[in-house]
LUMKOLVEX-420656 format. One line per field, with one value per residue: x, y, z of N, C-alpha, C in turn; residue in one letter. Coordinates in steps of 0.02 Angstrom, whole numbers, plus 32768, in hexadecimal, padded with zeros to 4 digits. Layout:
# residues N
n.xx X ...
n.yy Y ...
n.zz Z ...
ca.xx X ...
ca.yy Y ...
ca.zz Z ...
c.xx X ...
c.yy Y ...
c.zz Z ...
aa a ...
***
This chain:
# residues 350
n.xx 989D 98EA 9931 9980 99CF 9A15 9A5B 9AAD 9AF7 9B39 9B87 9BDA 9C1E 9C5E 9CB0 9D04 9D43 9D85 9DDB 9E2B 9E65 9EB2 9F09 9F4D 9F8A 9FDE A033 A06E A0B8 A115 A150 A1E5 A202 A1CD A1B4 A1D9 A1DE A230 A289 A2CD A2B4 A2D4 A330 A3D3 A40A A47F A511 A57C A609 A625 A69D A670 A5FA A57E A52B A499 A4B3 A479 A49B A4EC A4B7 A432 A3A1 A374 A3E7 A43B A3F6 A40F A49A A4A8 A4A6 A524 A5C6 A618 A5C6 A59B A548 A56C A588 A597 A5C2 A5B0 A5C2 A560 A4FE A4BC A4E5 A4B4 A50E A549 A5D1 A673 A6C9 A703 A779 A7CC A7CB A7FE A7B5 A734 A752 A772 A6F8 A6A7 A6E4 A6F1 A68D A6A9 A701 A78D A762 A780 A778 A6EC A6CC A71B A6EC A666 A67B A699 A62A A5BA A576 A535 A4B5 A4A6 A513 A54F A5A0 A62A A662 A6EF A734 A6E1 A6D3 A686 A627 A636 A649 A5EB A56C A55C A556 A4E2 A486 A47F A435 A473 A49F A4F4 A572 A5B2 A644 A688 A6F7 A701 A6A7 A67E A682 A629 A5B0 A599 A58B A517 A4B9 A4B5 A484 A402 A3D0 A3CF A37B A3AA A3A8 A37E A3DC A45F A4C0 A508 A5A3 A5EF A684 A734 A798 A7EF A86A A842 A7DB A805 A809 A83A A8C1 A8A1 A8D9 A8B8 A8B1 A8E9 A894 A7FD A812 A7D4 A7DC A85B A876 A8B7 A8E1 A94F A9E2 AA4E AAF0 AB51 AB3F AB84 AB46 AAE9 AA62 AA5D AADB AAEB AA81 AAAB AB1A AADB AA7F AAB1 AAAB AA20 A9C0 A95F A9B3 A987 A932 A88C A829 A7D0 A741 A753 A731 A733 A748 A70D A6A7 A643 A5FD A59A A533 A48B A475 A4E6 A4D9 A46F A4A7 A4D4 A550 A5ED A648 A6E1 A716 A7A0 A7EF A851 A8BC A942 A92E A8FB A92E A921 A898 A876 A8AF A84D A7EC A7D9 A76C A710 A749 A74F A6CB A6A8 A663 A69F A6BC A719 A79C A7B9 A83F A89F A943 A9B1 A9FA AA36 AA9E AB35 AB3F AB2F AAAB AA70 AAA8 AA6C A9E4 A9E6 AA09 A998 A92F A956 A94C A8C3 A8A0 A89C A8C3 A928 A8F5 A900 A8A0 A889 A8B7 A876 A7F0 A7CC A779 A6E7 A676 A69F A6FC A6DD A6DE A760 A7F1 A842 A8EA A94B A9AA AA58 AA8F AB10 AB37 AAF7 AB1D AB1A AA9B A9FE A99B A921 A8DC A890 A857 A82D A7CE A833 A843 A80B
n.yy 3E38 3E00 3D9F 3DEF 3E31 3DC3 3D9E 3E0E 3E03 3D8A 3DAC 3E0D 3DBF 3D66 3DBF 3DEA 3D71 3D57 3DC5 3DAA 3D34 3D62 3DB8 3D5C 3D11 3D71 3D8E 3D11 3D0C 3D75 3D75 3D73 3CFB 3C98 3C00 3BD1 3B83 3B20 3B64 3BBB 3C4E 3C74 3CAB 3C67 3BCA 3BD7 3BAF 3BB6 3B75 3B78 3B61 3AE9 3AB8 3ABB 3B4E 3BA4 3C2C 3CC5 3D45 3D6C 3D59 3D88 3DB8 3E3C 3E81 3E69 3EAF 3F32 3F37 3F30 3FAD 3FDE 400C 3FA0 3F38 3EF9 3EC6 3E39 3DCC 3D22 3CC7 3C2F 3B89 3B4D 3BA5 3C45 3CA4 3D15 3D73 3DBB 3E27 3E59 3EF9 3F18 3F5C 3F3B 3EB3 3E18 3DA8 3DDD 3E40 3DFA 3DBD 3E2D 3E69 3E01 3DA4 3D28 3CB0 3C55 3BDB 3B53 3B1A 3B06 3ABA 3A47 3A0F 39F8 3999 3926 390D 3907 3895 385F 388A 3887 38B7 392E 39CE 3A0B 3AA6 3AEE 3B81 3BDC 3C5D 3CDF 3C8E 3C55 3BCF 3B87 3BC3 3BA9 3B1E 3B0C 3B3F 3AD7 3A81 3A41 3A11 3A72 3A90 3B1F 3B65 3BEC 3C60 3CEE 3D80 3DDF 3DA0 3D39 3D7D 3DB1 3D38 3D05 3D66 3D4E 3CCC 3CDF 3D37 3CE4 3C80 3C0B 3BD1 3B55 3B04 3B29 3B24 3B87 3B92 3BED 3BF9 3BE6 3B5B 3ADA 3A72 3A60 3AA9 3B25 3BD8 3C28 3C8C 3D06 3D4E 3DE5 3E3A 3EE4 3F30 3F0E 3E88 3E01 3D7E 3D54 3D46 3CF0 3C67 3C87 3C30 3C33 3C6D 3C10 3BA7 3B68 3B59 3BB9 3C12 3C9C 3CCB 3CA8 3CEF 3D70 3D7B 3D7A 3DE5 3E4E 3ED6 3EB8 3E8C 3EAA 3ECF 3E9A 3E08 3DBC 3D63 3CD3 3C67 3BB6 3B1C 3A69 3A00 3985 39A7 39D6 3968 3954 39A8 39B7 39CF 399C 3915 38F4 38E6 3869 3851 38AB 392C 3980 3A28 3A8E 3B23 3B78 3BCC 3B93 3B52 3AD6 3A59 3A58 3A5B 39DC 398E 3989 3931 38A7 3852 3872 3840 37BB 379D 377B 37C9 3827 385A 389A 3919 39C1 3A27 3AB7 3ABB 3B09 3B45 3AD9 3A9E 3A48 3A4A 3A2C 3A24 39FC 397C 393F 3943 38F2 3879 3862 385C 37EE 378F 3792 375C 37A4 37EA 385E 38D9 3946 39C7 3A47 3A80 3A30 3A4A 3ACE 3AE9 3ABA 3A84 3A32 39DD 398A 38FF 38E2 3893 38BF 38EE 3873 3884 3883 385F 3874 38E4 394F 39CD 3A1A 3A1E 3A5C 3AF0 3AC7 3A2D 398C 390C 3865 37D0 373F 36D6 3632
n.zz 79C7 7A2B 79E4 7993 79F2 7A24 79B3 799F 7A14 79FE 7991 79CB 7A2B 79D6 7991 79FA 7A1B 79A2 79A0 7A12 79E6 7978 79BB 7A0B 79A8 7970 79DE 79EB 7976 7980 79FC 7A62 7A9D 7A4F 79EE 7950 78B1 78E3 7932 79C1 7A19 7A97 7B2C 7B28 7B71 7BEF 7C44 7CD4 7D23 7DC9 7E2B 7E76 7E3F 7DB8 7D84 7D4F 7CEC 7CFD 7CDF 7C72 7BF1 7BE4 7B8C 7B95 7BBD 7B51 7AED 7B16 7B05 7A7C 7A47 7A51 7A0C 79F4 79DC 7954 78BE 785E 77CF 77A6 771B 76C5 767D 76C3 76D8 770F 779C 7818 788F 792A 7933 7974 7980 78E2 78C9 792E 7949 790D 78DD 78CE 7871 77FA 77E2 77D1 7761 7701 7711 774C 77B2 77C7 7777 7769 77E5 7810 77A1 77AE 7826 7800 779C 77E4 7831 77E6 77B7 7822 787E 7907 7949 79B6 79D7 7A33 7A4C 7A70 7AA5 7A64 7A37 79DD 79A9 792A 78F8 7946 7929 78A0 78A1 78EC 7892 783C 7881 78E8 7991 7A08 7A81 7AB6 7AEB 7B3F 7B87 7B93 7BC3 7B62 7AE1 7AFE 7B12 7A92 7A4D 7A8C 7A64 79DC 79DA 7A0B 79A9 7937 795E 799E 7A1C 7A47 7A13 7A32 7AC0 7B3C 7B8E 7C06 7C2D 7C4F 7C18 7C6D 7CC5 7D45 7DC9 7DF0 7DEC 7D56 7D15 7CA0 7C0C 7BBF 7B22 7B04 7AB7 7A5D 7A34 7A42 7A18 7A2F 7AB5 7B45 7BB7 7C35 7C50 7CA3 7CC9 7CE2 7C8F 7C04 7B8D 7B8B 7B4A 7B4B 7B30 7AAA 7A74 7A90 7A3E 79C3 79C8 7A13 7A87 7AB6 7B0E 7BA5 7C3E 7CB6 7CE7 7CE5 7D56 7D2C 7D37 7D39 7CE5 7CD6 7C46 7C58 7CB0 7C5F 7C3A 7C97 7C7A 7C42 7BBD 7B80 7BA1 7B51 7AD6 7A6A 7A2F 7A1F 79CC 79DC 79DD 79F2 7A1E 7A75 7A86 7AA4 7B1D 7B16 7B3D 7BC9 7BD5 7BA3 7C04 7C60 7C30 7C36 7C5A 7BF9 7B82 7BA4 7B9E 7B1E 7AC4 7A71 79CE 7981 7978 795D 795D 7989 795E 795B 79C8 7A01 79C2 79C6 7A55 7B07 7B2A 7AB2 7AA6 7B12 7AEB 7A78 7AB1 7B04 7AA5 7A5C 7AC0 7AD2 7A5D 79E0 7941 78DC 785F 77D0 778E 775D 76E0 7683 769C 767E 7616 762A 75E8 757F 75B3 761F 7623 760E 764A 76E4 7715 775E 77ED 7820 78BD 78E7 78A9 78E1 7906 7897 7868 7823 784F 7886 78BC 78A6 790F 7907 792F 7936 78AC 78AA
ca.xx 98D1 9917 995E 99B0 9A00 9A40 9A87 9AE0 9B23 9B63 9BB8 9C0A 9C48 9C88 9CE3 9D34 9D6B 9DB1 9E0F 9E58 9E8B 9EE3 9F3D 9F75 9FB3 A012 A063 A093 A0E7 A14A A16E A22A A207 A1A8 A1D7 A1BC A20C A260 A2BA A2BA A2CD A2DC A375 A3F4 A421 A4C5 A528 A5BF A61E A640 A6C5 A65A A5BC A563 A4F4 A47C A4CE A443 A4B2 A514 A494 A3EC A38C A371 A42B A453 A3D8 A434 A4DD A4A7 A4AF A56B A5EA A639 A592 A587 A52E A591 A56B A5C3 A5A6 A5D4 A599 A52B A4CC A4CF A4D5 A4C2 A528 A562 A61A A694 A6E0 A730 A7B9 A7F4 A7C5 A811 A77E A6FF A769 A76A A6B0 A68E A6FF A6EF A656 A6C4 A739 A7AD A72C A795 A763 A6A9 A6CC A739 A6BC A62D A691 A69B A5EB A581 A550 A518 A492 A4A5 A550 A550 A5E3 A640 A68B A717 A74F A6AC A6DA A644 A5F8 A63D A63D A5AD A531 A555 A540 A49C A45E A477 A40C A49C A4A2 A538 A584 A5E3 A667 A6AD A705 A700 A662 A66E A670 A5ED A575 A58E A572 A4D1 A490 A4AC A458 A3BE A3BF A3C4 A34C A3CF A3AD A374 A414 A4A0 A4C6 A544 A5C8 A619 A6BC A772 A7A1 A831 A871 A824 A7A9 A822 A802 A874 A8D1 A894 A8F8 A890 A8D2 A8DB A85A A7C6 A825 A7C0 A7EE A8A0 A87E A8D0 A8F0 A996 A9F8 AA84 AB31 AB7C AB31 ABAA AB18 AAB5 AA4B AA68 AB1A AADD AA56 AAD4 AB42 AAAF AA57 AAD2 AA8B A9DC A993 A960 A9E4 A964 A901 A84D A818 A790 A72C A766 A710 A756 A720 A6E4 A66C A60F A5D7 A561 A4FD A457 A47C A518 A4BD A441 A4CF A4EE A597 A604 A685 A6FE A73E A7C2 A81E A856 A8FB A97B A91C A8D7 A947 A904 A852 A870 A8C0 A80E A7BB A7E0 A72B A6EF A763 A73C A684 A6A1 A638 A6C4 A6C6 A74F A7B3 A7D8 A867 A8D3 A983 A9E7 AA23 AA4F AAD5 AB75 AB37 AB1C AA62 AA62 AAB9 AA38 A9A7 A9F0 AA07 A953 A905 A969 A92F A87B A89A A88D A8FB A922 A8EC A900 A86B A87D A8C1 A843 A7AC A7BE A740 A6C1 A643 A6BA A731 A6C8 A6EF A7A9 A811 A873 A92D A95D A9E8 AA8C AA99 AB56 AB40 AAC3 AB37 AB0F AA56 A9DA A981 A8E8 A8E2 A858 A866 A7F4 A7D9 A85F A820 A81E
ca.yy 3E61 3DD3 3D7F 3E22 3E3B 3D88 3DA1 3E41 3DE8 3D57 3DCF 3E2C 3D89 3D4E 3DF2 3DE7 3D33 3D61 3DF4 3D86 3D05 3D88 3DD0 3D22 3D00 3DA5 3D82 3CD4 3D18 3DA7 3D6E 3D5C 3CB6 3C6A 3BCD 3BC8 3B62 3AF9 3B90 3BD8 3C92 3C81 3CB1 3C26 3BAC 3BE8 3B94 3BC5 3B4A 3BA1 3B3D 3AA5 3AA4 3AE4 3B7D 3BC9 3C70 3CF1 3D8A 3D7B 3D54 3D9A 3DDC 3E84 3E9B 3E66 3EE6 3F6F 3F35 3F36 3FF3 3FF0 400B 3F5F 3F08 3F03 3E8A 3E20 3D93 3CEE 3CA4 3BF2 3B58 3B37 3BDA 3C87 3CAD 3D56 3D6F 3DFA 3E27 3E8F 3F30 3EFD 3F7F 3F22 3E6A 3DF7 3D7E 3E0B 3E64 3DCE 3DB4 3E6D 3E78 3DC9 3D76 3CE5 3CA9 3C13 3BAC 3B0D 3B01 3AEA 3A87 3A09 39F2 39DE 395D 38EC 3900 390F 3857 3847 38C2 3881 38D4 3973 39EC 3A36 3ADB 3B0C 3BBE 3BE9 3CA1 3CFE 3C5C 3C47 3B88 3B71 3BDB 3B85 3ADA 3B11 3B4A 3A95 3A59 3A1D 3A27 3A8A 3AB0 3B52 3B79 3C2A 3C7F 3D37 3D9B 3E03 3D70 3D14 3DA7 3DB1 3CF6 3D01 3D91 3D2C 3C92 3CF9 3D53 3CAE 3C4F 3BCD 3BC1 3B0D 3ADF 3B3C 3B2F 3BAE 3B8A 3C29 3BE6 3BCC 3B14 3ACC 3A2F 3A60 3ADD 3B64 3C10 3C2E 3CD1 3D0F 3D8B 3E06 3E6D 3F29 3F47 3EDE 3E4C 3DCE 3D3D 3D44 3D3F 3CAD 3C59 3C8F 3BF0 3C3D 3C78 3BD7 3B77 3B7D 3B58 3BEB 3C33 3CE4 3CDA 3CA3 3D28 3DAD 3D7C 3D89 3E22 3E82 3EEE 3EB1 3E79 3ECC 3EB1 3E76 3DD6 3DBB 3D1F 3CBA 3C26 3B7E 3ADA 3A33 39E4 394F 39C4 39DF 392A 3954 39D3 3990 39D8 396C 38D2 38E9 38DB 3824 3854 38F0 3940 39B7 3A5C 3AB4 3B58 3B9E 3BF1 3B73 3B33 3A99 3A1F 3A5B 3A48 3993 396E 3982 3912 385E 3831 387D 3811 3777 3793 3761 37F5 3856 3840 38BF 3957 39F4 3A4B 3AE4 3A9B 3B3A 3B51 3A9A 3A83 3A41 3A60 39F7 3A1F 39D4 3936 3926 3938 38B8 383E 3856 3848 37A9 3768 378E 373A 37D3 37F9 38A2 38E7 398E 39D0 3A8D 3A8D 3A0B 3A61 3B15 3AE9 3A83 3A66 39FF 39B4 3968 38B8 38DA 3880 38EC 38D2 3851 38A4 385E 387E 3886 3925 397A 3A11 3A3F 3A18 3A9A 3B13 3AA3 39E5 3963 38CA 3838 378D 3716 36A2 35EE
ca.zz 79E6 7A4F 79B4 797D 7A28 7A27 7979 79AD 7A48 79DF 7967 79F8 7A47 79A0 7985 7A31 7A14 7969 79B5 7A3E 79BC 7952 79EA 7A1E 796D 796B 7A14 79DA 793F 798D 7A3F 7A62 7AB5 7A26 79C8 790E 7883 7909 7952 7A01 7A21 7ADE 7B44 7B25 7BAF 7BFA 7C83 7CEC 7D59 7DFF 7E5D 7E87 7E1D 7D83 7D94 7D17 7CEF 7CE6 7CD9 7C36 7BB0 7BE5 7B50 7BA3 7BBD 7B0C 7AC8 7B29 7AE9 7A33 7A34 7A58 79CC 79EA 79CC 790F 789E 7825 77AC 778D 76E1 76B6 7659 76F0 76DC 7728 77E3 7836 78D3 7946 7934 7999 7956 78AF 78CA 7966 7952 78CE 78C6 78B8 7836 77C0 77D5 77B8 771E 76D2 7722 7758 77E1 77C6 7765 776F 7827 780C 776D 77C9 7856 77DB 7778 7810 7855 77B7 77AB 7860 789E 7950 7965 79CB 79D6 7A6A 7A2E 7AA6 7A89 7A32 7A1F 79D3 7992 78E2 78ED 7968 7906 7861 78B1 7901 7856 781D 78AD 7919 79D7 7A17 7AC0 7AA5 7B29 7B34 7BC8 7B97 7BC4 7B25 7AAD 7B13 7B06 7A4A 7A3D 7AA2 7A39 799B 79E6 7A10 7967 7907 7978 79A8 7A64 7A50 79F5 7A4F 7B08 7B48 7BCD 7C0F 7C57 7C32 7C25 7C8A 7CE0 7D88 7DD2 7E08 7DBF 7D2A 7D01 7C59 7BF0 7B8C 7AFB 7B19 7A92 7A5C 7A0D 7A71 79FE 7A42 7AFD 7B56 7BFD 7C47 7C6C 7CD3 7CA9 7CEC 7C5B 7BC9 7B54 7B99 7B0E 7B4F 7B0E 7A63 7A63 7A93 7A01 798A 79CD 7A39 7AC4 7A9E 7B44 7BE5 7C6C 7CEA 7CD1 7D09 7D68 7D12 7D51 7D0E 7CE8 7CB2 7C0F 7C75 7CD0 7C2C 7C36 7CC6 7C5F 7C21 7B75 7B69 7BA8 7B19 7A99 7A68 7A1D 7A1B 79AA 7A02 79BD 7A27 7A0C 7AB3 7A87 7AC5 7B5D 7B05 7B64 7C0C 7BCE 7B9B 7C44 7C85 7C02 7C37 7C5B 7BB8 7B50 7BB9 7B8F 7ADA 7A9D 7A47 7989 7961 7997 7932 798E 7973 796F 7950 7A03 7A1D 7999 79E9 7A9A 7B36 7B26 7A77 7AB6 7B3F 7AC4 7A4D 7ADD 7B19 7A6C 7A4D 7AF7 7AC5 7A1C 79AA 7914 78C1 7818 77BE 775D 774C 7699 765D 76A8 7670 75E8 7647 75BD 7552 75D1 765C 7621 7605 7689 7702 7719 779D 7801 7843 78FF 78EF 7889 78FE 790C 7858 7853 7816 788A 78A2 78B0 78BA 7929 78FC 794B 790D 7886 78C1
c.xx 9904 9949 9994 99E6 9A31 9A72 9AC0 9B13 9B54 9B9A 9BEF 9C3A 9C78 9CC1 9D19 9D61 9D9C 9DEB 9E43 9E84 9EC3 9F1B 9F6B 9FA4 9FEC A048 A08E A0C9 A120 A16B A1B5 A231 A1E4 A1D4 A1B4 A1F2 A242 A294 A29F A2DC A2D1 A324 A395 A405 A46B A4DA A56E A5CE A641 A65E A6AF A61E A5AA A52C A4DA A493 A49B A45B A4CF A4E9 A449 A3DB A38B A3B6 A448 A437 A3FB A478 A4DF A4B0 A4F8 A58F A60A A606 A579 A56F A55A A56E A5A2 A59F A5D1 A5A8 A55E A4F4 A4E9 A4B7 A4E4 A4DB A543 A5AE A633 A6A9 A712 A775 A7E8 A7F7 A7CF A7D8 A746 A712 A760 A721 A692 A6A4 A6F0 A6B5 A66D A6F8 A750 A77B A73F A782 A71F A6A6 A6E6 A709 A681 A63F A68A A65C A5B0 A557 A52D A4F7 A491 A4E2 A545 A598 A5EF A673 A6B0 A740 A721 A6B1 A694 A613 A5FD A62C A5F8 A56E A526 A53D A4F6 A46E A453 A44C A432 A496 A4EB A53B A5BE A603 A693 A6B8 A6FB A6B8 A64F A659 A631 A5AE A566 A570 A528 A4A3 A482 A47F A40F A3A5 A3AB A392 A36C A3D4 A3A2 A3AF A458 A499 A508 A561 A5F8 A64F A6FB A772 A7E8 A833 A858 A7F4 A7C4 A815 A841 A881 A8CC A8B1 A8CC A8BB A8BE A89F A827 A7D4 A815 A7D1 A832 A8AB A894 A8DC A93B A9AE AA33 AAC7 AB60 AB73 AB53 AB7E AAE2 AAA3 AA56 AAA9 AB10 AAB3 AA7E AB00 AB18 AA92 AA77 AAAC AA3F A9A9 A997 A990 A9C2 A932 A8C2 A83C A7D3 A781 A73C A73B A73D A729 A6F4 A6A5 A632 A5E1 A59A A528 A4CA A45D A4B1 A4FC A48E A465 A4E9 A539 A5AB A644 A69F A723 A75E A7F6 A822 A89D A932 A96D A8F9 A8ED A92A A8BA A84B A889 A880 A7D8 A7BD A79C A707 A707 A755 A6F3 A678 A676 A65E A6D3 A6FF A760 A7D2 A7FC A898 A916 A9BD AA16 AA41 AA85 AB15 AB72 AB26 AAD0 AA4D AA71 AA84 A9F8 A9AD A9EC A9C0 A927 A916 A94B A8E4 A86C A880 A8CC A8F0 A91B A8EE A8D0 A866 A883 A889 A7FF A7A1 A783 A714 A694 A65E A6E8 A71C A6DC A73A A7C9 A840 A8B5 A939 A9A3 AA17 AA9A AAE1 AB65 AB0E AADA AB2C AAC8 AA36 A9BB A948 A8EB A8A2 A872 A826 A802 A802 A836 A83A A831
c.yy 3E36 3DB3 3DB0 3E2D 3E00 3D88 3DD2 3E27 3DB5 3D77 3DEE 3DF8 3D6F 3D7E 3DF1 3DAA 3D39 3D8F 3DD1 3D55 3D28 3DA2 3D97 3D0E 3D31 3D9A 3D45 3CE2 3D46 3D9F 3D56 3D13 3C83 3C34 3BC7 3BAB 3B3C 3B23 3BAD 3C1B 3CA6 3C95 3C6C 3C0C 3BBC 3BD3 3BB0 3B95 3B75 3B74 3AF5 3A8C 3AD4 3B11 3B9B 3C11 3CA1 3D37 3D9B 3D83 3D64 3DC5 3E27 3EA4 3E9D 3E9F 3F28 3F71 3F40 3F7D 4009 3FE8 3FC7 3F27 3F16 3EC1 3E78 3DE4 3D62 3CCB 3C67 3BC4 3B40 3B6B 3C1A 3C8D 3CF4 3D4C 3DB3 3DF5 3E5F 3EC6 3F15 3F1F 3F61 3ED6 3E46 3DCC 3DAA 3E2F 3E3A 3DC4 3DF3 3E79 3E41 3D99 3D2F 3CE8 3C60 3BDC 3B62 3AEF 3AE0 3AB2 3A44 39E8 39D3 399D 391E 38E1 38F9 38D0 383C 3881 38BF 38A1 391D 398D 3A14 3A66 3AFF 3B46 3BD5 3C2F 3CC0 3CCE 3C48 3BFE 3B74 3B85 3BB7 3B3E 3ADA 3B1A 3B09 3A67 3A33 3A3B 3A39 3AA2 3ADE 3B6E 3BB5 3C4E 3CCA 3D51 3DBB 3DD3 3D4A 3D3C 3DAB 3D6E 3CEF 3D2A 3D70 3CEF 3CA9 3D12 3D1C 3C7A 3C0B 3BB7 3B77 3AE3 3AEE 3B48 3B52 3B9D 3BC5 3C1A 3BE0 3B81 3B08 3A84 3A29 3A9C 3B1E 3B9B 3C17 3C77 3CD9 3D51 3DA6 3E36 3EB3 3F46 3F0E 3E9F 3E0E 3D87 3D26 3D47 3CF8 3CA6 3C5D 3C50 3BF7 3C40 3C3C 3BA2 3B8E 3B7C 3B8D 3C11 3C7E 3CF7 3CD9 3CDE 3D69 3DB3 3D93 3DCF 3E5A 3E95 3EF2 3EA8 3EA7 3EA9 3E86 3E45 3DDB 3D72 3D0C 3C76 3BEF 3B41 3AA7 3A1A 39AB 3969 39CC 39A2 3929 3981 39A8 3995 39A9 3925 38C1 38DD 3893 3822 389E 38F6 397E 39E7 3A85 3AE4 3B86 3BB9 3BD1 3B51 3AEF 3A5D 3A1E 3A48 39FC 396D 3962 395F 38C6 383B 3838 384B 37C8 3768 3775 378D 381E 3838 3864 38FE 3984 3A25 3A7B 3AC9 3ACD 3B40 3B12 3A79 3A82 3A5B 3A24 39EE 39F4 398A 3917 3916 38FB 3877 382D 383D 3800 3779 375D 3770 3767 37E0 383B 38A6 3933 3998 3A17 3A9B 3A6D 3A2D 3AAC 3B1B 3AAE 3A5F 3A2E 39CE 398D 391E 38AC 38C8 38B6 38C8 38B3 3868 3874 3881 3893 38CB 3959 39C2 3A3B 3A37 3A5D 3AB7 3AEE 3A59 39C3 3921 38A0 37F5 3762 36DF 365E 35C2
c.zz 7A0A 7A20 799C 79B1 7A2B 79ED 7984 79E0 7A2A 79B5 7992 7A15 7A12 7991 79BA 7A2A 79DA 797B 79E1 7A17 7996 797E 79FD 79E5 7965 799F 7A04 79A6 7952 79D1 7A3A 7A77 7A8A 7A08 7985 78E1 78AA 792D 7993 7A09 7A6A 7AED 7B40 7B6A 7BB6 7C40 7C93 7D26 7D8D 7E35 7E69 7E60 7DE5 7D9D 7D53 7D1F 7CD1 7CD6 7C95 7BF8 7BB2 7BA9 7B5A 7BA1 7B77 7AE3 7AD7 7B08 7A9E 7A1B 7A36 7A15 79BF 79E1 7985 78F2 7862 7807 7799 7754 76D2 768D 7682 76F7 76F8 7770 77F8 787D 78E9 794D 7960 7968 7923 78AE 78FF 796B 7910 78B2 78A9 7878 77F7 77AF 77B7 776F 76EB 76DD 772F 778F 77E0 77B5 776B 77B3 7825 77D7 7786 77FA 7832 77B7 77A4 783A 7826 77AF 77E9 7886 78EA 7971 7976 79CC 7A15 7A4D 7A66 7A8A 7A51 7A14 7A16 79B2 794A 78D3 7908 7942 78C4 786D 78C5 78C4 7830 7848 78E2 795F 79E7 7A5F 7AB2 7AE5 7B1A 7B76 7BCB 7B96 7B82 7AED 7ABE 7B06 7ABB 7A33 7A50 7A76 79F7 79A2 79E7 79CC 7935 791F 7985 79F1 7A72 7A37 7A15 7A9A 7B14 7B8D 7BD2 7C44 7C2D 7C40 7C3E 7CA2 7D28 7D8D 7DEE 7DD4 7D95 7D18 7CB6 7C42 7BB8 7B64 7B12 7AF5 7A8F 7A35 7A37 7A59 7A17 7A8D 7B0D 7BA0 7C07 7C6B 7C9C 7CB2 7CB1 7CB5 7C1A 7B8A 7B5A 7B5A 7B0F 7B2C 7AC2 7A4C 7A61 7A55 79C5 798C 79F5 7A77 7AB9 7AD6 7B80 7C14 7CA0 7CCC 7CFC 7D18 7D4E 7D30 7D1F 7D1A 7CC7 7C7A 7C28 7C97 7C9F 7C28 7C64 7CAE 7C3A 7BD5 7B59 7B6C 7B6E 7AD7 7A99 7A59 7A19 79F2 79CE 79D4 79F5 7A0A 7A48 7ABD 7AB3 7B07 7B53 7B30 7BAA 7C0A 7BCA 7BD8 7C6D 7C5D 7C02 7C33 7C18 7B85 7B64 7BA8 7B4B 7AAD 7A68 7A02 7965 7986 7962 7960 796D 798C 7971 798B 7A22 79F2 79C2 7A31 7AC6 7B36 7AEB 7A83 7AE2 7B17 7A98 7A76 7AF1 7ADF 7A57 7A81 7AEA 7A80 79E5 7981 78EF 7875 780D 7785 7741 7701 7670 7661 76A3 7641 75FB 7616 7591 7574 760F 765D 7615 7647 76A2 770C 775E 77B1 7826 7885 790A 78D1 78A4 7906 78CE 783E 7846 7856 78AC 788E 78C7 78D6 7925 791C 791B 78EC 789B 7886
aa m g n i r r s k y s i q v g f v l l t l f l i s l f v y k v s p g l r r s g r s y d d p a i y t f n d v a w n q n a t v c k m e k i h q l k s k h y f q k g v i k s d f g k i q l y i n d p k e d i v s r d i y d k n v w e p w g i n t i y k y i r h d p s i g v i d m g a n i g v i a l q l a s m g r k v i a i e p t p q n t q h l c a s i i e n g f s d h i t v v h n a l s n d h k d v p f a f p k k g e y a l g f v e q g k q d k d d v v q e m s k l w g n f y n k n t i l l k a a k l d d i m t l r e f k a m p k v f l k i d v q g f e h k v f e g a e k l f q s g k v t g i y i e w y y h r d t s s g k y l l q k f q e w d f e p f y c n d v l k d v s s n l d t p c e n l d v k k s g s w g a d v v f l p r r k
***
């Protein structure tokens, strides 16, 4: 009888242990915070620079908040398809947002952007990317899917929440760090102009009517009565501040992508230490608003000072699979008023 009782006890213990093992395995597989296949499904790291220091921003990208937002009409799922694969991401209302509309209709947004960046980082896995004006994460998410480390900087709460949702959905929390700030040449709050509808890709920092190069004048010509009359003050960081983040310190080299609607020159006014560090391997910049302007002259002067020269790649890299090794056009700085919409600056060849 004693042997029978011991056998039954052993069976019961074994059953309990097996049950606990299966429960643990189930939790491991479905938990939002799990890591599998090298991916992290935790809340992404998100920072905001508040006047004097970085703070972990716990309010914008919490998973619980994102789950609530996903039920809204402006939280839709889209897909980007490219030679690098397929990425799911959360888009804004396609009826109101130009970036989201192209992704919804065509599964693509300006592919020459990611193609150009990939061209210049592909042979060196140690290069991370700072994505300034990350929007909903078109560039950052594709880079993360390649295993790259990215610091994605986005000032608008709406785009930042979409970006965070996509990071969590794809398990990219270990690859993308979010900075929720505008970038400027100092730490003063900046006045940000929002479109009347949900065209978040076209928000910009108001530079003041006294500035003859003010992007608001150019935007008004293009879009008419498009923006809200009142601006909203957003917290600003300098590009040099990024250097104090541990995620930046872990990057041996960085490639910069910047699209901040005509405010690029002010951002680079706050980047002296970054360029002195010797880490920057290239800059992909929207040039459209700097043609024949004082801001364009300033940028050319700084890039020359930092020993970078300009190239144009957009035409070459529309078809990435066959043109990655095709040289981009070396540009003449004297003709910068007629350059294409996006330009690459690379270290000058010795």
